[in-house]
N, C-alpha and C positions, 0 to 999 in steps of 0.2 A: 815489692813485686819481684818475682823470679823471671829472669830473662834468659833461661837456658834453652838451647835448641833441642827439640824433641826428635829423637831418632825413631824411625818406624821399625817395628819388629815384625819380621816375617816368620812367625811361628804358628803352627797349627795347635791351638789350645785344646782341641778335642783329643788329640793323640799325645799331648805332652804328659810325661810321666816323671815321678820323683827320681827315677833311675837315670834320667838324662841330665847328668850334672853339668855338662858343657853348656847346655841351653840355660840352665838355672843360674850358672855363674855370671851370666850377663845381667842379672837382676840383683847382684850383690856387689857392694863397693869393696875397696881394698881392706877395710876393717872387718868385713864380714856382715855388715848391716844390710838389711833389705832396702833397696832403693824405693823412694816414695813414688806415688802415681804421677806427680807433676814432672818428674824427671824421666820416667819410663814411657809416659804417654799412653799407658794402657787404660782401658775402661775399668770401671769399678768391679765388674764381674771377673774380668781377666786378672786384675791385681789380686783379688781375693784368692783366686785359684793358684796363682804363682806363689803367693805367701804361704798357702797351705802346703804346696808341694815342697817348698824350701824347708819348712819346718819338719815335714815328714822325712826329707832327705837328711836333715841334721840328726834326727833321732836314730835313723838307720846308719849313722856314721859315714854317710857318703859325702856330706858337706861339713866343714868345720863350723863350730859356733862362733869362734873368734879367730881372726887371721892376723898375722903380723906380730904376735906376741911370742917371745921365746923364753 
């Protein structure tokens, strides 16, 4: 069982865009992986939207696919 503290996120998901990389970086860990629902505390609908936006930003080269490798 996971006992992590869930942080509340104050984002407007209607206006969230793939170009807003600072907001999307809060849903990515230090390796570049998308954080799961149990740690972000998002609903299923919100998590799917964030996941889609992160993938779109990666393809547009706004977010890296892998972080920390040199």
